[in-house]
Structure formats: structure tokens, C-alpha cells
C-alpha positions in Angstrom: 25.9 -79.3 -94.7 24.0 -76.3 -93.4 20.3 -76.4 -92.4 17.8 -74.0 -94.0 16.5 -71.3 -91.7 12.7 -71.7 -92.0 11.6 -70.5 -88.5 12.8 -67.9 -86.1 15.7 -69.0 -83.9 16.1 -67.1 -80.5 19.2 -66.9 -78.4 20.1 -64.9 -75.3 23.3 -62.9 -75.1 24.9 -60.3 -72.9 26.2 -57.0 -74.2 27.8 -54.5 -71.9 26.5 -56.5 -68.9 22.9 -56.3 -70.1 20.8 -59.2 -71.4 19.5 -59.2 -74.9 17.5 -61.6 -77.1 18.7 -62.1 -80.6 16.2 -63.5 -83.1 17.4 -64.8 -86.4 14.6 -65.4 -88.9 14.3 -65.8 -92.7 13.6 -62.0 -92.8 16.7 -60.9 -90.9 18.0 -60.2 -87.4 16.2 -58.7 -84.4 18.1 -57.6 -81.3 15.9 -56.6 -78.3 16.8 -55.8 -74.7 15.5 -58.6 -72.5 12.0 -57.7 -71.3 11.3 -55.2 -74.0 9.3 -55.4 -77.2 11.2 -53.0 -79.5 14.8 -53.3 -80.5 17.1 -53.2 -83.4 15.9 -54.8 -86.7 18.1 -55.5 -89.7 16.9 -57.2 -92.9 19.2 -59.6 -94.8 18.8 -57.4 -97.9 20.1 -54.3 -96.0 23.0 -56.3 -94.6 24.1 -57.7 -98.0 23.5 -54.5 -100.0 25.6 -52.3 -97.6 22.6 -50.2 -96.6 23.2 -51.3 -93.0 26.7 -49.8 -93.0 25.5 -46.6 -94.5 22.6 -46.3 -92.0 25.1 -46.9 -89.1 27.5 -44.2 -90.4 24.6 -41.8 -90.8 23.2 -42.5 -87.4 26.7 -42.0 -85.9 27.2 -38.7 -87.7 23.8 -37.4 -86.6 24.3 -38.5 -83.0 27.8 -36.8 -82.8 26.8 -33.7 -84.6 29.0 -31.4 -86.6 32.6 -31.7 -85.4 33.7 -28.1 -86.0 30.6 -26.3 -84.7 31.2 -23.7 -81.9 29.0 -24.1 -78.8 26.0 -21.8 -78.8 25.3 -19.4 -75.9 22.0 -19.6 -74.2 20.2 -16.3 -74.0 18.3 -17.1 -70.8 21.3 -17.8 -68.6 23.3 -14.6 -68.2 26.0 -14.6 -65.6 26.0 -12.1 -62.8 29.0 -10.3 -64.3 27.2 -9.7 -67.6 24.2 -8.3 -65.8 26.4 -6.0 -63.7 28.2 -4.7 -66.8 24.9 -3.9 -68.5 23.5 -2.1 -65.4 26.7 0.0 -65.2 26.4 1.0 -68.8 22.8 2.0 -68.4 23.7 4.1 -65.3 26.5 5.9 -67.2 24.4 6.5 -70.3 23.2 10.2 -70.4 20.1 9.2 -72.5 18.8 7.1 -69.7 18.3 10.0 -67.2 
């Protein structure tokens, strides 16, 4: 026979070599890095309805970004070769004299 969960139940566990505190309560789960106040909260309703899996997939897609996007060039960091080529074009341009 199982016991009813009426009060929060705390347990310590290690993930990736770092200590965490897992609190299981009637509202849901709360996983917090040891010594911190904020962590990961998951309600039982979100877990059962599938919202948790959807939120995890969305977070992973946002974190990884678009898979086929080309890297953008930075305007402020020209290489020396680019600057030399522009200077040479300006010197050879008859309008610049």
C-alpha cells in the first residue's frame, strides 16, 4: 500500500558531479542546485498532460537555434586583408583624386 503525499519530501542527489535537492510535494517536483533558491519546477498537471515534454522540446529547439542558418558576419571585425583590398580600390578609383 502506498502512503499519501501530504507534505514536501526532500532528498539530495548528485547529477553530473554536482549536488541537487529534489523536493517532491503535493504540487509537483522542484529540483534545485544545492545552496541555491531557484531551480527547476514541474507541476504534476504539466507532467501528466504532456506539457512538460512540449516545454522541454521547445526549450531545446530555442537553445540550439535553427539548424540550417548560415553564420552571420560581424560588421565591426574586418580582417586586415579586407581593409587592404578596400584601400587599394580607393587608390585606383579616379573619382577619389
